[in-house]
C-alpha positions in Angstrom: -66.5 20.2 -18.6 -64.1 23.0 -20.0 -64.7 26.3 -20.9 -64.5 25.8 -24.3 -66.8 22.8 -24.0 -69.2 25.5 -22.4 -68.6 27.7 -24.9 -69.2 24.9 -27.3 -72.5 23.9 -25.8 -73.8 27.5 -26.1 -73.7 27.4 -21.9 -71.1 30.7 -22.2 -71.7 33.2 -24.8 -68.8 34.1 -27.4 -68.1 36.1 -30.3 -68.4 33.6 -32.7 -66.8 34.3 -36.4 -66.9 31.3 -38.1 -68.0 27.7 -37.8 -68.2 24.2 -39.3 -68.1 20.6 -38.7 -65.0 20.5 -37.0 -64.3 23.6 -35.4 -64.9 27.1 -34.6 -63.3 30.5 -34.7 -64.1 33.2 -31.9 -62.7 36.0 -30.6 -60.5 35.9 -28.1 -61.9 37.7 -25.1 -58.3 39.2 -24.1 -57.7 40.1 -27.4 -53.6 40.6 -27.3 -54.5 42.5 -30.7 -57.2 43.7 -32.5 -59.1 40.5 -34.4 -57.0 37.9 -32.4 -59.2 34.8 -33.0 -59.0 31.2 -31.5 -60.1 28.4 -33.6 -61.3 25.3 -31.5 -61.6 21.9 -32.2 -65.7 21.3 -31.5 -64.8 17.4 -30.3 -62.7 17.6 -27.0 -58.9 16.8 -27.5 -56.7 17.9 -24.7 -53.6 18.8 -26.7 -51.9 18.1 -30.1 -51.2 14.4 -28.6 -54.6 13.6 -28.5 -56.0 15.0 -31.5 -57.2 13.3 -34.3 -54.9 14.1 -37.9 -57.8 14.5 -39.7 -58.9 17.6 -37.3 -55.6 19.0 -36.7 -55.3 19.6 -41.1 -58.4 21.0 -40.9 -58.2 23.3 -38.1 -54.8 24.6 -39.9 -56.4 25.1 -43.3 -59.0 27.0 -41.3 -56.0 29.0 -39.4 -55.5 30.2 -43.3 -59.0 31.4 -44.1 -59.2 33.2 -40.9 -55.8 35.1 -41.2 -57.4 35.6 -44.8 -60.5 36.7 -43.7 -59.0 39.3 -41.1 -56.5 40.6 -43.5 -59.7 41.4 -46.1 -61.1 43.2 -42.7 -58.2 45.3 -41.6 -55.8 46.3 -44.1 -53.5 47.9 -41.4 -52.3 44.2 -40.8 -48.5 43.7 -41.2 -48.5 39.7 -40.5 -49.8 37.1 -38.0 -48.8 34.8 -35.6 -50.3 31.2 -35.6 -49.6 29.7 -32.1 -50.7 26.3 -30.3 -49.4 25.8 -27.2 -49.6 22.3 -25.2 -49.3 21.5 -21.4 -49.1 24.7 -18.9 -45.0 25.0 -19.5 -45.7 26.1 -23.0 -48.4 28.7 -22.2 -51.6 26.2 -22.3 -54.0 27.4 -20.1 -57.3 25.9 -21.5 -56.9 22.2 -21.8 -58.7 21.9 -25.1 -56.9 21.9 -28.5 -57.0 25.1 -30.0 -55.2 27.4 -32.2 -54.5 31.4 -32.1 -54.7 33.3 -34.9 -52.8 36.9 -33.5 -52.9 39.7 -36.6 -49.8 42.3 -36.0 -49.8 45.9 -36.6 -47.3 48.2 -37.3 -46.9 49.8 -34.1 -48.4 47.0 -31.6 -46.7 45.8 -28.6 -46.9 42.0 -28.6 -43.9 40.3 -27.9 -43.4 37.0 -29.2 -39.9 36.0 -29.5 -37.5 33.6 -30.2 -34.2 33.4 -27.9 -30.7 32.1 -29.6 -29.7 29.4 -27.5 -27.3 28.0 -30.3 -24.5 28.1 -28.2 -25.6 26.1 -25.6 -26.6 23.0 -27.8 -25.0 20.3 -29.5 -27.7 20.0 -32.8 -26.1 16.8 -34.0 -26.4 15.1 -30.5 -29.5 16.1 -30.4 -30.7 14.9 -33.7 -28.8 11.7 -32.9 -31.0 11.1 -29.8 -34.2 12.0 -31.6 -34.0 9.8 -34.4 -33.2 6.8 -32.0 -37.2 7.6 -31.4 -38.5 7.3 -34.4 
């Protein structure tokens, strides 16, 4: 049983800030920034490939609700990162579907960056390859 299933079964304590029929929202124990929240599916899905569409949609609606709650609580929030990782290469460390809602503050030192590799890839060729899979 994964750590999130144990939290859902109240075998491990958590700092829950929201709950409904589909998910819970808890404060991330590692707090990348103040208010960093995890929204966790109540039903175990390992990743985005497995999660039911209804649950997936619901969790992202709740991500908006949590962001608004946090913004109301902390007026110095300047933005949010909403992140969902799949598989270890992408940074997924708990194999149970969850979304990170990370508040951003003026002088936080958290780095989540996109790197421009546009010179390495032919977008038309990639588009053609992907369209073959549809």
